[in-house]
C-alpha positions in Angstrom: 67.6 -40.4 99.6 68.1 -37.0 101.2 71.6 -35.9 102.0 72.6 -35.3 105.6 73.0 -31.5 105.0 69.4 -31.2 104.0 66.7 -31.0 106.7 64.2 -33.8 106.8 60.8 -33.0 105.4 62.2 -30.3 103.1 61.1 -32.1 100.0 58.3 -34.5 99.2 57.9 -36.7 96.2 55.6 -34.2 94.6 57.4 -31.1 95.9 54.4 -29.9 97.8 56.1 -29.2 101.1 58.6 -26.8 99.6 56.0 -25.1 97.5 53.6 -24.5 100.4 56.5 -23.1 102.5 57.3 -20.6 99.7 53.8 -19.3 99.3 52.5 -19.6 102.9 51.2 -16.2 104.0 52.2 -14.6 107.2 48.7 -13.5 108.1 46.3 -15.8 109.9 44.8 -18.5 107.9 41.6 -17.4 106.1 39.4 -19.0 103.5 41.0 -18.5 100.1 39.0 -16.1 97.9 38.1 -16.7 94.3 41.2 -14.7 93.0 43.5 -16.7 95.3 42.1 -20.0 94.0 42.8 -18.8 90.5 46.4 -17.9 91.4 47.0 -21.4 92.7 45.6 -23.1 89.6 43.0 -25.7 89.1 45.5 -28.6 89.4 47.8 -28.3 92.4 50.1 -31.1 91.3 53.1 -29.8 89.3 53.8 -33.1 87.6 54.5 -32.6 84.0 55.3 -28.9 84.5 58.8 -27.5 84.2 60.6 -25.9 87.2 60.5 -22.4 85.7 56.8 -22.6 84.9 56.1 -23.9 88.4 58.1 -21.1 90.0 56.2 -18.5 87.9 52.9 -20.0 88.9 53.8 -19.8 92.6 54.5 -16.0 92.6 52.0 -13.7 94.3 49.5 -12.2 91.9 49.4 -8.4 92.2 46.2 -7.7 90.2 43.0 -9.7 90.9 41.5 -11.5 88.0 37.9 -10.8 87.3 35.7 -13.9 87.6 34.6 -15.3 84.3 31.1 -14.5 83.0 28.7 -17.3 83.9 25.7 -18.4 82.0 22.2 -18.1 83.2 22.3 -21.5 84.7 25.6 -21.1 86.4 26.8 -19.2 89.4 27.3 -15.5 89.8 24.7 -12.8 89.9 21.4 -13.9 88.5 19.8 -11.9 85.7 17.3 -9.2 86.7 13.6 -9.6 86.2 12.1 -8.7 82.8 10.6 -5.3 82.4 6.9 -5.1 82.3 5.5 -4.2 78.9 4.8 -0.6 78.2 7.4 0.7 80.8 10.5 0.7 78.6 10.1 4.4 77.9 9.5 5.4 81.5 12.9 4.0 82.6 14.7 6.8 80.9 12.4 9.6 82.1 12.4 11.6 85.2 10.1 10.0 87.8 7.3 11.7 89.6 8.2 14.4 92.1 8.1 13.3 95.7 6.1 15.8 97.8 4.7 15.6 101.3 1.1 16.3 102.1 2.0 19.8 103.4 4.0 20.5 100.2 1.0 19.5 98.1 -1.2 21.9 100.1 1.4 24.7 99.7 1.5 24.0 95.9 -2.3 24.1 95.7 -2.4 27.4 97.6 0.2 28.9 95.2 -1.8 27.8 92.1 -5.1 29.1 93.5 -3.6 32.5 94.3 -2.1 32.7 90.8 -5.4 31.7 89.2 -7.4 34.3 91.2 -4.7 36.9 90.4 -5.3 36.2 86.7 -9.0 36.7 87.1 -8.4 39.9 89.0 -6.3 41.4 86.2 -8.8 40.4 83.6 -11.6 41.9 85.7 -10.1 45.3 85.9 -9.6 45.2 82.1 -13.2 44.3 81.6 -14.4 47.2 83.7 -13.5 49.6 80.8 -15.9 47.7 78.5 -18.8 47.2 80.8 -21.3 48.9 78.4 -20.2 46.8 75.4 -20.4 43.7 77.5 -23.9 44.4 78.7 -25.0 45.1 75.1 -23.8 41.6 74.2 -25.6 40.0 77.2 -28.9 41.9 76.4 -28.9 41.0 72.7 -30.5 37.5 73.1 -33.3 39.0 75.2 -33.9 41.9 72.8 -34.0 39.5 69.8 -36.4 37.1 71.5 -38.8 39.9 72.7 -38.9 41.6 69.3 -39.5 38.2 67.6 -42.4 37.7 70.0 -43.9 41.1 69.3 -43.0 42.8 72.6 -42.3 46.5 72.0 -40.2 48.0 73.4 -37.9 45.0 74.2 -36.7 45.9 77.7 -35.9 44.2 81.0 -37.4 45.3 84.3 -35.4 46.7 87.2 -36.8 45.9 90.6 -34.0 46.7 93.0 -32.1 49.9 92.3 -28.8 48.2 93.1 -29.3 45.4 90.5 -28.1 47.4 87.5 -24.9 48.4 89.3 -24.2 44.9 90.7 -24.8 43.2 87.3 -23.2 45.7 84.9 -20.2 46.7 87.0 -19.6 43.7 89.2 -21.0 40.3 88.1 -20.7 40.8 84.3 -17.0 41.8 84.3 -16.3 38.8 86.6 -18.0 36.5 84.1 -16.1 38.0 81.2 -12.9 37.8 83.2 -13.4 34.0 83.8 -13.7 33.4 80.0 -10.8 35.6 79.2 -8.5 34.2 81.8 -9.5 30.6 81.2 -6.2 29.7 79.5 -4.3 31.0 82.5 -6.4 29.2 85.0 -6.2 25.9 83.1 -2.4 26.3 82.9 -2.4 26.5 86.7 -4.4 23.3 86.9 -1.8 21.6 84.6 1.1 23.0 86.7 -0.4 21.5 89.8 -0.8 18.0 88.4 2.4 18.0 86.2 4.8 17.1 89.0 3.0 13.8 89.3 3.6 12.9 85.7 6.6 11.6 83.8 8.7 14.0 81.8 7.4 12.7 78.4 3.8 13.2 79.6 4.5 16.8 80.6 4.9 17.6 76.9 1.1 17.6 76.7 1.0 21.0 78.6 0.5 23.2 75.6 -2.1 21.0 73.9 -3.9 20.6 77.2 -4.2 24.4 77.8 -5.0 25.2 74.2 -7.6 22.5 73.8 -9.3 23.0 77.1 -9.5 26.8 76.9 -10.6 26.5 73.2 -13.4 24.0 74.1 -14.6 26.2 77.0 -14.8 29.2 74.8 -16.5 27.2 71.9 -19.0 26.0 74.5 -19.7 29.5 75.5 -20.3 30.5 71.8 -22.6 27.5 71.3 -24.6 28.5 74.4 -24.8 32.1 73.4 -25.8 31.7 69.8 -27.8 28.4 69.9 -28.8 27.1 73.3 -29.7 30.3 75.2 -31.4 32.0 72.3 -33.6 29.1 71.3 -34.4 28.3 74.9 -35.2 31.9 75.9 -37.5 32.6 73.0 -39.4 29.3 73.7 -39.8 30.1 77.5 -40.9 33.7 77.0 -43.4 32.6 74.3 -45.2 30.0 76.5 -47.4 32.6 78.1 -48.1 34.9 75.2 -51.8 34.9 74.2 -52.7 33.4 77.6 -52.9 36.7 79.6 -49.2 36.6 80.6 -47.0 39.7 80.0 -43.4 38.5 79.3 -41.8 41.0 81.7 -38.3 39.8 82.6 -36.4 40.9 85.7 -32.8 41.9 85.0 -31.5 39.8 87.9 -33.4 36.7 86.9 -32.3 37.1 83.3 -28.7 37.5 84.1 -28.7 34.5 86.5 -30.2 32.3 83.7 -27.6 33.7 81.2 -24.7 32.8 83.6 -26.1 29.3 84.3 -26.4 28.4 80.6 -23.1 29.9 79.5 -21.0 28.3 82.3 -23.0 25.0 82.2 -22.5 24.5 78.4 -18.9 25.7 78.6 -18.2 23.0 81.3 -20.0 20.3 79.3 -17.7 21.1 76.3 -14.7 20.1 78.5 -15.7 16.4 78.3 -12.8 15.5 75.9 -10.3 17.1 78.2 -11.7 15.3 81.2 -11.5 11.9 79.5 -8.0 12.7 78.3 -6.8 13.5 81.8 -8.4 10.3 83.2 -6.4 8.3 80.6 -3.2 10.3 81.3 -3.3 9.5 85.0 -4.3 5.9 84.2 -7.7 6.1 85.9 -9.6 5.1 82.7 -8.7 3.6 79.3 -10.2 3.9 75.8 -11.4 0.3 76.1 -13.1 1.0 79.3 -14.8 4.1 77.9 -16.0 2.3 74.8 -17.3 -0.6 76.8 -19.4 1.8 79.0 -20.3 4.3 76.2 -24.0 3.2 76.2 -24.4 4.4 79.7 -22.7 7.7 78.9 -25.0 8.3 75.9 -28.0 7.6 78.1 -26.9 10.2 80.6 -26.2 12.7 77.8 -29.6 12.2 76.3 -31.3 12.6 79.7 -29.3 15.8 80.4 -30.2 17.1 76.9 -33.9 16.4 77.5 -33.8 18.4 80.7 -32.1 21.5 79.3 -33.9 21.4 75.9 -36.5 24.1 75.8 -38.9 22.3 73.5 -40.1 18.7 73.3 -39.5 18.0 69.7 -36.8 15.6 68.4 -34.9 18.2 66.5 -34.1 20.4 69.5 -33.3 17.3 71.6 -30.8 16.2 68.9 -29.5 19.8 68.7 -28.4 19.6 72.3 -27.5 15.9 72.6 -25.5 15.4 69.4 -22.7 17.8 70.3 -22.3 16.2 73.7 -22.1 12.7 72.2 -19.6 13.9 69.6 -17.5 15.5 72.4 -17.6 12.2 74.3 -16.2 10.2 71.4 -13.6 12.9 70.6 -12.4 12.4 74.2 -12.2 8.6 73.6 -10.2 9.3 70.4 -7.8 11.6 72.2 -7.3 8.9 74.9 -6.6 6.3 72.2 -3.9 8.6 70.6 -2.3 8.9 74.1 -2.2 5.2 74.5 -0.6 4.7 71.1 2.0 7.3 72.0 2.8 5.4 75.2 3.2 2.2 73.1 5.3 4.0 70.5 2.8 3.3 67.7 1.7 5.5 64.9 -1.9 6.4 64.0 -3.0 6.1 60.3 -3.9 9.8 59.9 -4.3 9.6 56.1 -7.0 6.9 56.3 -8.6 8.6 59.2 -9.1 11.9 57.4 -10.5 10.2 54.4 -13.2 8.4 56.5 -13.8 11.6 58.5 -14.6 13.7 55.4 -16.9 10.9 54.1 -18.8 10.7 57.4 -19.2 14.5 57.7 -20.6 14.7 54.2 -23.1 11.9 55.0 -24.1 13.6 58.2 -24.6 16.9 56.6 -26.8 15.4 53.9 -28.9 13.4 56.4 -29.3 16.5 58.6 -30.4 18.6 55.7 -33.0 16.1 54.6 -34.4 15.7 58.2 -34.5 19.5 58.7 -36.2 20.1 55.3 -38.8 17.4 56.1 -39.6 19.2 59.4 -40.0 22.6 57.8 -36.7 24.2 58.8 -34.8 26.5 56.5 -32.1 29.1 56.5 -32.9 32.9 56.7 -30.7 36.0 56.5 -31.2 37.0 60.1 -30.8 35.4 63.5 -31.4 32.6 64.5 -30.5 31.8 60.8 -32.1 28.2 60.9 -35.8 28.5 61.7 -39.0 26.6 61.0 
């Protein structure tokens, strides 16, 4: 029973009234937060707890207590969605540069000006070697005419301005394109590089070296194989039929440029396939699945540009194109393995590559000998 000096209602059997009065905040009543609930304790009743422990538990907590970690099935923040396969490496890389349409046009204008500037510098350098360059261009015509018995082997000049335009304008420009091809291909890479991840930009040096190298190798193949064989065949069609093989210098140069640039561009097939895989437009599986259509197109193209109708010359043009197509598929496959952080078995690959090359050389030699072809100590080296 409460004494007369104590106010009524100051104490309840459980002591709740006194405790609530001691911890009641002066601010307006709000919903207790998670930390406030923790400070009050899970069991509000103080039965079985000493007075000192109860007083300590009723003090105001100065530092909030972090909520306990919850399991996947409990409350709290839910776990994030799983990452898609193959994107783990991209999370740590710099993303693609964000550019507006006008910024893309400005970047394209900049790269075009730099590429044209490189061609201009190479052009002025080639002007000092115009005579030597013309001797190189005339060599296939001279060899073909001499081999056909046309003496002296010369080209005809119809327009007095043709020699100046070709020897001092067009030919230095053609040579400048081949010489500055690494610089131009670098500008192409610099334009598309901002749209790639940082790890994919490491392909800049291999891209420039391989693309420029293939373009130059294609030019050598056109000069020493395709153009020489084709020119001799075309000039010899009319011999003995009342046709004098008189070649106009302009027509000859135009044919020379078409063959050189055309074959050089065809040799860029591996680089094109690699770029399509790099920007995820194509995949090695897609290329292999549709390879039969690509081979059909290559054979048709080789049949059009082959100067003769025999199988050997058709294979001479079609085989390099098919090999280049599969080299492009192989480069795309290496890129996909690099994205997936897998290694390619290079040791086994080189063993099989050497074996296949030896077999191809033996088969080619047998087929060539059966058709009457043999090596000679003069150009075109391999003749019937």
